[in-house]
N, C-alpha and C positions, 0 to 999 in steps of 0.2 A: 502495500500497499505505498503509495506517497504523494506527496502535496505541492502546487504554485500556488502563487498568487497571478491575478489575470485580473491586468487594467482593462477597462475598455472607457475612452473617455474620463470622465471623473467617479465610473463606477470603481470598485474595491471587490473584486470577485475569492472566492476563499473556492478553489475548485480542487476537489475530491475523485481519484483514478482511480479504479477500481483495474488493476492488472491482473488477472487472472479469471478465466470464461470453461465452465466446463459441455463438454462437446455436447449434451441435453441440453437445450438454454429454456427449457422450462420445469421447475422443479415445487412441491410439495411443500409449503410452507406451516407453521405448528398448527394453528386454523383449520386446515383440512383443505383450503385455496391451494392455487395453482398460480404461481409466480411465475412471470414473462416479463419481457423488457420491448417496450415501444422505441424504437430507435427513432429519433431524430437530426436529419441533415442540417443545419440551420447557417450552411456558408452562404446559401443563394437560395430566392426564390426559384419554384419550376412551372407555376401561374400564379395569374391575378385575374379576380373575379372582379365583377364591377362593385361596387359599395352597394347595390340594390342586385345583388344576385338572387336574393330569392324574389320569383313571380307567381302570380295563380292565375286563371282560368276563367272568364263568366262564358257560358254558351249561348246558342239559341235555340236548343231546343224546347219544346212544346209540353204541356204537361203528359199530352196523345203519347210522348215517345218514352216506348215499352221495351224492355229483352228480357228475352228468355222467361214469360209470362210477369216480371215487375216492372212497375212505372214508376220510376226512382227520380225521375228531375219534376215534378210538381211546378211549385212558382219560383224557378230560380232561375229565368231565363233576363237576357238583355230587356228583353220585352214586356216583360210583368214580375220581375223581383222589386219588390217590396224596399225601396229606397230611406221608407222612413223607421225602418228598423234602427234600435239603439247601439243593437248587439255585430249589424252589420258595418253599419259606421266606424265604432270604434273599433273594430276585429280591425279595419283597414290602416284605422291611425295609428294602431299601436306599430305598425312598421316604420311608419316615418321616414321616408315614404313602399311603401308597396306598388310594386310595377304590375298590372293588371292587364291580360291579355283579352279583350274583348276578339273571340273568334272560335271557327266550329266546323263540324261538317256544314251544316247548313249555310255559312257565310257565301258560299257563291252561288247560294238561291236567291241571295237579298236582293231586295229593290231596294234605293236609295229613295225616297217623296220629297228630294226637292222642288223646288220650282220649274225644274227643267225637264222633271219626269213626266211621262207622256204616259203611261201607266198606272193601271186602277193599283191605289193602295189594300192590297187585300191579305190577311195574313193567314202565318203556316195553315195546310189543312191535310188532315191524312190520305194517303193516297197509293195503294201498294203497289201501281206499275211505276214511277215515280222514284228517279234515285232519292236511296236512304229513305224514303215512305214518304215521303212528306213535297206541297207543290210549291211555289216559290210563293217568298215570304215578302214583306216592307217594315222599312224600317220608316215610321212617324218622324217629321223632323220635332216634335213638338217633347216624342219621346228622346231624344237626340239631345234636346235640348235639359231636360229631365234628368239625364243621367250623366250630361257632362258638367252641370248645377251637383249634382252630387258626391264625382269624385274632385272637383276645386274643394272640396269640403270636408272632404276624407281625404284630398293630400295624393289619391295615389295618383300612376304614370301612367298613361295610358298606350297601348299598343292595338290595332285596329286592323283587323282581318278584311282585306278588301274581296272583293266578289269578284273573282279574275277567272269564273266562265262566262261572265257578260258578253254577249255576243257571237257565240266561240257553237258551234256542230259535234254533237257526239254520233260518231259512229256505232253501227253493231259491234264493232269490234272494243267495243270503251273507250277509244281516242276519242280524244279529242279535237277538232282541226278548226285551222284559222286564228287570225291577230286579235286578242283582248282588244274589246270595246271599253275604254276605259271613262265615253263623255258621263255616262254616269256616277263614277268614283270619285272624278274632277269637280262633278259638280258636288258633291258631298265635301270633298276639300275643299273649294271656295268657302260652302258657309260655313263651316268650321272656321274657317281661318275671316268670316266677315264678322264671326258673334266673338270671335278672343279665344277660341276655347284651345287649351294648348295635347295635341297631342307627343307623342316621348314618339312613335314610330310608326309607320302604316306600314302594314307588312300585306304581302298581294299571295291571293290563294290559300287553300288549305289541304295536303296531302292530294294534290296534281301532280306530284315526280317522283319518276321511276314507275313502275306498273302502275300507281295511282291507287284509291280509294274512292269508287262509285265510278271514277273516269280518270285520268290519264295527259296529260298534256307533255311533249316531245322539249328536250332542254334546251334545242338551240329557238326555239319559238318563248318559251319563257324566260329565257334572258334578252329579248328583244321589247318583251310583256316589261320587264324590271324596267330595263332603260327608258322608256316609254314614262313609265311611275316617275323614276328619278328626275324627267324634266319637265314633268307636270309637276311635281314639289317643289322642284327650284323656279319655276315660274311663279306658280302662284305665292308661295313664301318670299319671294323677292323683298331684300331688304331686313327681311325677320330673321333674327339671330336669338336662340340655334336653330338650327332645321331640324326638321323630326327626320327619323333613323330611315333608310329602306331597309324594307326585311324581306326575305324569300328563301326559299323557296316552302318552309311552313309546311315540312311533310315527311315520310319515313325516309332513311339513308338507304341512297341504292349508289355507289361510289362514280363507278361508270354515268350515268349521268349527270350525279353532281360536278364532276372535272370537269364535263360538257357546258355545264351551266356556267360556271365561273371563269373557264376558260372565254367568254364568250359575254358575259356579264363583265367581265375585267373590274372597274372604278364606280361602277353605277349599283354596287349594291355595298352598303355597311355592315348587314348582320346577315349570316347565312343559319337562318333555323331549322332542327330536324325535331322529329316527333318522335317518342320512345314508351312501348307498352310490349315491351318485353318478356310478362310472364304470360303471353295468351289470354285466350279469350276471359270477361267475367263468371263464367259459369264453369270457367275450368277445375277438375277436380285437385287438380294435386299444386294448388295455388299458393297454402300454407308451405308444404314442400318443399317447392320453390323458391320463397320468401326467405325458410331458415339454412338453405344449403348455399355457404360460398362459392365452391367454385360455382354454380348456376349463377350467382351475383357477380362475379367475374368475369365472367362469356361478355356483356355487355361494353367492357374496357377496347371491346375489337372497334366496336360504332366507332367511338370516341378517338381512336387510336388512329383510325383509317379517316376521318373528315380533319383531324388535325393535319396528317400528312398531306391531301389534299389544298386544304391554305398555306402551307407553308411553301410548298410550289407551284400555284397560280400567282395570276400575276394580279389576283386582287389583296387591297387590304383590311379582307371584311373579317369579321371573330365571329365568333362560334357561338351559338345560344342552343336551349333546348326549347323549343316552344313550344310543347306541349308535353305530357309524361302523367300518366294516369296509371300506367303497369300493367294493367288490365284492362282490354277496351272493352266495349259493346257496356259503358255505364260503369264497369269493376263489380264486386262481391259483397253484398249487404255480411257487415262481424267481421269480414277479411280487410278491404283497402277501405275504411273508414273507420278501420280499431287499433287499439296500440300496436298492434302483430305489423302494421304496414309502417309503422316510422321506424324498423331497421331497413324496410325496401326500400324505404324514401332518406332515410339521411345518408343511406349508401351511397344513393344513388348523386346527392348532392356534393360530398364527398369527394364520387369515383371522376365526377364532370370537373368539377373544380381541377383535382390533378390533370386535365388533359386540357387547361387552358382555357374553357368553357367561361361563358361573360354572366349568363344568364339561366337560370332554369326556370321557367314557369312548368307550373303542375296544375294537370288540370283531377278538379276543380278548385274555386274557392267556394263555390255552392252549387251544385246541383249533381245528380247521379249519387253513385256509391261511394263517389270513392271523395268526395268534398273536403275544404278544410274546415268548410262546416256543416251543421244538421242542415239537410233541406229542408226543413218543418220548422225547425226549435231556433233555426240560426244560431244554438251553441255550437262550441268550437267542440270538435272531433278532438282529437292524440297528436294529427301531426299539424293543426293549428299551433299549440304551442310547441312540437320540435322547429316547425319553422322559424318560430319567435325567436326561438332560444339560437339554434342558427344564425337568424340575421342581427341578434344581437352579441354578437359574441367572437364568430367568427369572421377576422378580415380580410382582406384585402392578397395579400403577400399566400399565396399556399407552400407549404413544404415536405420535401419529400416523408416519407412517413413510413415504415414498415413497427409487423409486431412480431415479435421472438416467442414460442411457445404454443398455442392450443391454435388450430387453425379456425375455432368458432369466434376469436375474434376482428373486427373491423376495427382500423386504427386509421384516424386522420389528424394532421395539423397546420393549422393556421396561427401569421401571425393577429395580437390579438385587434379588434376595432376596440377603435376609441380611448385605447390605452397600448401602456408599451405590455410587454411577456408577448405569451403564448397563447392560446388555447388548444387543448387536445379534444378530441371525440371518440370514443372508444363504447364499441356495438358487441353487447356479448348475446352470439346466439347459440348456448349452449342453456340446455333445461335444466342442468344441477351442479355446472362448475364455479366459484366462486374464485375469481380472477384479481393476484392482488399486482399492478403493473408496476413495476419501476419505468423510469425514465434514461434514455440515455442518448447523449448528443454525441454529433459527430463532429469531429473539428479540422481545424483547415492546418496545413503545418505549422504557421506561426504560433500556434497552439502546443508545440511542442510533440511528446509522448506520442508515438503510434502502435495502435491496435488492433490487429483485426478480427472480427468475430468467426468464432470456428463455425464450418457450412455443413459438419455432422451433425445429424438428430434436428429436432424440432422440426419449425416449420415457422416462417415467415413472410407473411402477410402484408407485401405484396405478389403474386407469383406476376401476375396480366404486367408489371414494369411498369414505372414514372418513365415518361417519354424526354430524360435529361440525361444527362455523362454520370451524375453524381450516383456513387457506389457508398452503400454504407463501409466505411473501413476500418472507423476509430470511434470509440465509445465514452466518452466521458459523462459520468453523473456530478450535476453541476448542486453546491450549496452556495447559498449566503446567506454570513451574519445580516440579520436584522432584515430580510427581506416580508415583505407582504404574505400574508398567508394563502393558499391556493381556494379559491371557488369553486365550487365542485356543485355541481346541477344533475343529481342523480333520477333519473325517469322509470316509474315502473308503468304495469297494470294495475287496474283496482282490482283488488282479492287475487292477485294473479292472473288473472287471464287475459289470456292475449288476447281475445275475442271483443276485448272491455271497448267500449268507445269512452269512459274513464280514463284519466292517465292521472300519476300521483308524481310530486314533484317534492323529492328530499321526504317521503312518507305523505304529504299533503296534498288532499286531492282540487286539483286545479279545474275549475269552473267561476263563471260570472256570478258579479254580483246583482242586489235584485233592481241598481238602474243602467244594468247590458254592462259593465264596466267589466275589461280584461283585467284578472287578477295580474297582483306583480309574483313576478319572475326571483323569490330572492334564493341564493346560494345556502351553503352551508359551509362551514371553513374549515380546511386541512394545514397541517404544516404543507409548507410548500415545497416539499422536493420526499416526503414520505411516501409510499407505494398506495396509486390510485386503485381503491375496492371496487371490483366492477361486478355484483351480484347476478343473478343465472338471469336469464334474459330480463336483461335491464341496457340502459345507455345512459353512459357520463360525459357528459362537458365540464371538462377542466383544464381552466384560467390561472394560467400562472402569471404574476404581475409584476414586474418590474425585473423576466427578466430578457435579455437584451441579445438576441441572436446578430450576426453579422446579415443575416437576410432580412431582419427588421427594422435596421438603422435605417 
């Protein structure tokens, strides 16, 4: 055992290095828990997310939208959502701000009832022979006014999905041909600017790329349409700064399609958005098994990696967003995708997406279906709402390479802390019976002196899907500091240990809105800053270590 003094600026650190490592890097400690090590590379960030990384969607589905005999959307549509509900307002304001994407499957069938519109403004109606089972719908301008007034009051940042099928013809083989007729969208954008409504981004279309959902548009045509959208926005917003983002294509990732699209759209697109429903259909009987399987969760890394590589080699400066992610398509599954269980999948997705430099992640949905952050009927927050809020408040922009050596059931992610010095570690325990005592180890640069390599024999090291950068854990140090602030811990568990519960406990206390519809405070427990982090079975822990300033976070 040895020690040395490390000076960073005006901060004096006492560093204690562990000089010996066993070949199997997890072991049983006295209380029966299994110990492992969270390895953090603090030299350089591997990604940088938006400050408002967390995003959620509000969809167009009417109450008649049903899946597998269940109608789960109620009055959660852009057209009928109760904007006077206090919980709804408070739930958005708690993020300060929350990005909200307005869109979904029916957005390409919406007509905007501006002064220039010559068609009748008729609401969606059931039609089994129509795409997605509904006729064309309409957005009245008085409702657009109401929505914008509400979003201004809530402080939300709005992304609006435009009707990219307008003017096209759909062939019998499912392909759409012809250029986008942008006149109706242009009139909505003009109206929006005249009314001084703030839009963070205009997104073209929903799930029309690659093989498409319902229909598809060729990559070269989609690029031309995106170029048209950018020209329209530049003209209408002339003299207005900042201008809204141009976002496209808003669909499932197909490598060849995305590459051709980006090569031809070049600088006309600011954000490349893709959708994720990697768990399959909401009716899938193996949803729970997939969510709790580390190997299955790892599979989505391939999508993030391939898209990142395409962006690096394309002529576009665009960044990547997940524009919609509900995990299980066709509205999710009640008591799975709206329960505590789903926070395992959701937070793991946020961590993984961040590690591949994804800037924003939009959850389907904020309200509606069986995967809403809020309950469709009562507006009460579901567990994932609190998971999202904690992420938003604790996880800063810079992403640090993190791995866990020990059980494969631990998922580990680290960011520089948000709005404070230090780091925040996220640990997810997918094991149903094993408590983990997680030590924290830090990589050092050559200037930090001693080099110690991790033994590669035995144990398990999450991330086997790999980070897209050159840094690898090559030496470990356990850092201690005199007079350092206490570590702040947020332990999330299911009510009564029931993973299917729609109630979440924070540090043993149930989370619920108050009688005025206010979001409860999220208060931490305090622990010694460098003692092991205890992660109970089937639980999630955010651990904020303040004042620990790693080079990547300076």
